[in-house]
NUFIDO-123090 format. One record per residue (C-alpha): residue number from 1; residue in one letter; x, y, z. Coordinates in nm, 3 decimals, padded with zeros to 5 digits. Layout:
  seq  type       c1       c2       c3
  NUM     A        X        Y        Z
...
% end
This chain:
  seq  type       c1       c2       c3
    1     X   10.636   06.234   01.502
    2     X   10.854   06.536   01.438
    3     X   11.107   06.548   01.156
    4     X   11.436   06.732   01.177
    5     X   11.675   06.897   00.936
    6     X   12.015   07.061   00.968
    7     X   12.019   07.438   00.935
    8     X   12.359   07.608   00.901
    9     X   12.373   07.982   00.979
   10     X   12.700   08.143   00.869
   11     X   12.764   08.504   00.968
   12     X   13.053   08.748   00.971
   13     X   12.889   08.918   01.272
   14     X   12.693   08.784   01.570
   15     X   12.446   08.578   01.369
   16     X   12.145   08.738   01.539
   17     X   11.992   08.844   01.206
   18     X   12.013   08.493   01.066
   19     X   11.876   08.334   01.381
   20     X   11.574   08.565   01.391
   21     X   11.491   08.522   01.021
   22     X   11.544   08.146   01.011
   23     X   11.334   08.086   01.323
   24     X   11.054   08.302   01.185
   25     X   11.056   08.089   00.869
   26     X   11.087   07.754   01.050
   27     X   10.795   07.841   01.277
   28     X   10.565   07.822   00.975
   29     X   10.617   07.446   00.944
   30     X   10.437   07.227   01.196
   31     X   10.599   06.900   01.289
   32     X   10.940   07.010   01.160
   33     X   11.230   07.134   01.372
   34     X   11.567   07.273   01.273
   35     X   11.891   07.152   01.424
   36     X   12.072   07.485   01.426
   37     X   12.444   07.516   01.360
   38     X   12.543   07.878   01.417
   39     X   12.882   08.007   01.302
   40     X   12.939   08.370   01.407
   41     X   13.232   08.598   01.320
   42     X   13.340   08.407   01.007
   43     X   13.578   08.656   00.847
   44     X   13.871   08.452   00.714
   45     X   13.923   08.156   00.483
   46     X   14.054   07.948   00.772
   47     X   13.737   08.010   00.971
   48     X   13.522   07.935   00.667
   49     X   13.704   07.607   00.600
   50     X   13.603   07.481   00.945
   51     X   13.243   07.572   00.864
   52     X   13.256   07.390   00.532
   53     X   13.376   07.075   00.705
   54     X   13.080   07.083   00.941
   55     X   12.833   07.146   00.659
   56     X   12.975   06.847   00.471
   57     X   12.938   06.631   00.783
   58     X   12.573   06.731   00.834
   59     X   12.430   06.859   00.504
   60     X   12.123   07.081   00.515
   61     X   12.000   07.430   00.437
   62     X   12.270   07.697   00.451
   63     X   12.183   08.063   00.513
   64     X   12.452   08.326   00.536
   65     X   12.533   08.692   00.582
   66     X   12.886   08.735   00.448
   67     X   12.970   09.073   00.296
   68     X   13.313   08.952   00.179
   69     X   13.240   08.845  -00.178
   70     X   13.527   08.595  -00.196
   71     X   13.409   08.412   00.116
   72     X   13.049   08.421  -00.006
   73     X   13.148   08.277  -00.346
   74     X   13.352   08.001  -00.182
   75     X   13.058   07.905   00.038
   76     X   12.814   07.914  -00.255
   77     X   13.036   07.698  -00.477
   78     X   13.096   07.446  -00.200
   79     X   12.724   07.412  -00.123
   80     X   12.642   07.370  -00.493
   81     X   12.900   07.092  -00.518
   82     X   12.763   06.892  -00.223
   83     X   12.398   06.964  -00.303
   84     X   12.310   07.180  -00.001
   85     X   12.067   07.463  -00.083
   86     X   12.211   07.800   00.015
   87     X   12.098   08.161   00.021
   88     X   12.240   08.499   00.114
   89     X   11.990   08.673   00.339
   90     X   12.135   09.020   00.279
   91     X   12.189   09.017  -00.099
   92     X   11.824   09.065  -00.206
   93     X   11.786   09.350   00.041
   94     X   12.115   09.515  -00.056
   95     X   12.018   09.488  -00.425
   96     X   11.687   09.660  -00.352
   97     X   11.862   09.936  -00.155
   98     X   12.117   09.984  -00.429
   99     X   11.855   10.011  -00.704
  100     X   11.662   10.270  -00.504
  101     X   11.953   10.468  -00.360
  102     X   12.170   10.449  -00.671
  103     X   12.478   10.366  -00.467
  104     X   12.659   10.044  -00.386
  105     X   12.698   09.929  -00.026
  106     X   13.034   09.916   00.147
  107     X   13.141   09.578   00.282
  108     X   13.141   09.627   00.659
  109     X   13.093   09.304   00.858
  110     X   12.884   09.360   01.171
  111     X   12.824   09.726   01.087
  112     X   12.488   09.719   01.267
  113     X   12.666   09.634   01.592
  114     X   12.910   09.925   01.590
  115     X   12.929   10.131   01.909
  116     X   12.722   10.425   01.793
  117     X   12.468   10.652   01.960
  118     X   12.193   10.394   01.910
  119     X   12.396   10.133   02.098
  120     X   12.446   10.357   02.399
  121     X   12.078   10.452   02.387
  122     X   11.987   10.086   02.430
  123     X   12.231   10.045   02.717
  124     X   12.089   10.353   02.889
  125     X   11.735   10.223   02.838
  126     X   11.827   09.883   02.980
  127     X   11.985   10.038   03.290
  128     X   11.680   10.258   03.346
  129     X   11.440   09.969   03.298
  130     X   11.617   09.738   03.541
  131     X   11.624   10.011   03.806
  132     X   11.252   10.080   03.759
  133     X   11.130   09.721   03.756
  134     X   10.835   09.611   03.970
  135     X   10.746   09.954   04.108
  136     X   11.094   10.070   04.209
  137     X   11.202   10.437   04.205
  138     X   10.859   10.579   04.125
  139     X   10.980   10.935   04.192
  140     X   11.170   10.923   03.862
  141     X   10.891   10.811   03.627
  142     X   10.881   11.133   03.423
  143     X   11.209   11.030   03.257
  144     X   11.053   10.707   03.126
  145     X   10.928   10.664   02.772
  146     X   10.671   10.407   02.880
  147     X   10.515   10.304   03.211
  148     X   10.346   09.963   03.217
  149     X   10.075   09.884   03.473
  150     X   09.907   09.554   03.544
  151     X   09.827   09.294   03.805
  152     X   10.082   09.027   03.888
  153     X   10.179   08.794   03.597
  154     X   10.074   09.013   03.305
  155     X   10.426   08.996   03.156
  156     X   10.527   09.345   03.265
  157     X   10.894   09.270   03.331
  158     X   10.976   09.066   03.017
  159     X   10.790   09.320   02.803
  160     X   10.984   09.603   02.968
  161     X   11.316   09.432   02.902
  162     X   11.223   09.369   02.538
  163     X   11.132   09.736   02.493
  164     X   11.453   09.844   02.664
  165     X   11.648   09.639   02.412
  166     X   11.479   09.853   02.148
  167     X   11.612   10.166   02.323
  168     X   11.286   10.249   02.504
  169     X   11.310   10.344   02.872
  170     X   11.037   10.142   03.040
  171     X   10.918   10.135   03.400
  172     X   10.664   09.883   03.523
  173     X   10.438   09.901   03.825
  174     X   10.234   09.615   03.974
  175     X   09.873   09.673   04.072
  176     X   09.827   09.509   04.412
  177     X   09.481   09.460   04.569
  178     X   09.425   09.714   04.844
  179     X   09.733   09.918   04.751
  180     X   09.671   10.241   04.556
  181     X   09.895   10.302   04.252
  182     X   10.172   10.561   04.298
  183     X   10.030   10.916   04.303
  184     X   10.307   11.023   04.063
  185     X   10.108   10.864   03.781
  186     X   09.852   11.144   03.807
  187     X   10.102   11.412   03.701
  188     X   10.306   11.234   03.433
  189     X   10.309   11.410   03.095
  190     X   10.595   11.273   02.885
  191     X   10.567   10.894   02.938
  192     X   10.303   10.679   02.773
  193     X   10.113   10.482   03.038
  194     X   09.983   10.145   02.919
  195     X   09.764   09.897   03.106
  196     X   09.824   09.524   03.058
  197     X   09.545   09.275   03.124
  198     X   09.484   08.906   03.063
  199     X   09.208   08.650   03.102
  200     X   09.169   08.544   03.468
  201     X   09.214   08.179   03.369
  202     X   09.550   08.257   03.216
  203     X   09.665   08.460   03.516
  204     X   09.560   08.184   03.757
  205     X   09.750   07.925   03.553
  206     X   10.070   08.130   03.549
  207     X   10.043   08.211   03.919
  208     X   09.986   07.846   04.010
  209     X   10.297   07.748   03.816
  210     X   10.487   08.023   03.995
  211     X   10.378   07.898   04.338
  212     X   10.459   07.543   04.237
  213     X   10.813   07.641   04.138
  214     X   10.853   07.812   04.477
  215     X   10.694   07.515   04.658
  216     X   10.453   07.758   04.820
  217     X   10.100   07.699   04.948
  218     X   09.843   07.756   04.674
  219     X   09.548   07.798   04.912
  220     X   09.545   08.174   04.869
  221     X   09.348   08.451   04.700
  222     X   09.650   08.496   04.474
  223     X   09.529   08.202   04.264
  224     X   09.157   08.214   04.343
  225     X   08.968   08.263   04.015
  226     X   08.708   08.503   04.155
  227     X   08.972   08.711   04.334
  228     X   09.187   08.729   04.021
  229     X   08.884   08.824   03.807
  230     X   08.813   09.105   04.054
  231     X   09.175   09.225   04.027
  232     X   09.150   09.236   03.648
  233     X   08.815   09.417   03.659
  234     X   08.951   09.677   03.901
  235     X   09.257   09.736   03.682
  236     X   09.037   09.779   03.374
  237     X   08.826   10.038   03.556
  238     X   09.140   10.228   03.653
  239     X   09.271   10.228   03.296
  240     X   08.935   10.338   03.155
  241     X   08.901   10.616   03.413
  242     X   09.242   10.756   03.324
  243     X   09.204   10.703   02.949
  244     X   09.516   10.484   02.933
  245     X   09.545   10.237   02.642
  246     X   09.488   09.874   02.736
  247     X   09.649   09.566   02.581
  248     X   09.523   09.214   02.646
  249     X   09.827   08.988   02.661
  250     X   09.637   08.659   02.697
  251     X   09.726   08.529   02.352
  252     X   10.009   08.762   02.264
  253     X   10.379   08.689   02.264
  254     X   10.612   08.941   02.427
  255     X   10.712   09.061   02.080
  256     X   10.350   09.115   01.977
  257     X   10.272   09.302   02.297
  258     X   10.578   09.523   02.250
  259     X   10.483   09.596   01.888
  260     X   10.136   09.709   01.997
  261     X   10.288   09.928   02.270
  262     X   10.530   10.089   02.023
  263     X   10.236   10.177   01.798
  264     X   10.070   10.356   02.089
  265     X   10.402   10.525   02.170
  266     X   10.430   10.671   01.820
  267     X   10.081   10.820   01.848
  268     X   10.153   10.946   02.198
  269     X   10.473   11.120   02.092
  270     X   10.296   11.295   01.802
  271     X   10.033   11.425   02.043
  272     X   10.299   11.527   02.296
  273     X   10.491   11.723   02.032
  274     X   10.173   11.896   01.918
  275     X   10.092   12.014   02.272
% end
């Protein structure tokens, strides 16, 4: 039996920060699930009053990121009165920054989402990544930051999109039995090339689910365990021969795979600069 609790996330911006932090915390508790109430763009007393009414209707934990001190104080006082535990996610961090930097922060709701150079870098990376998905436009790989290789169903596309959202131009290329990889890979200097692998059992399971969703015949080498194991072995040999880093995604989330790739990218860029 699972138990549930109400979790109110009040933000003067998009609420993405609160959602990410609260879900990371909630994931540590087995058998417990949060009923999320997300309130983005709360920047006036009228907007906050509507939030307070909902909190009173369904009391629970209240987390917030409100840089307006009057709104924050109103929310805090209200939650204290009705007995709902509340916490500012940003205050401890801002206090630490202030003590180290010796300067107070300026109250700018949603400042991290302003249209700056970093924003346009992410948009550019996303456009590049979508155009270079699944082996497309291989003549333009030198402009990538990362090129992912792997057999079918090694999470190349979702990992690429996640990296693109971090501002990293990512191309991905499938390794197909009997089809040589693009010759352009031999001459690439700037991009980091990473091989993705997984346990054959995991690949077979994902492929079978894929065929099932398409209502396709599963009597094929595509889901044959021995054939899949041979695909993985061949890809490993290719990666080892070229000296490309390899990441096993069998038990990794997309976020964990991306984090490992970004570590390799940092090392690669240091080596590239030193050349």
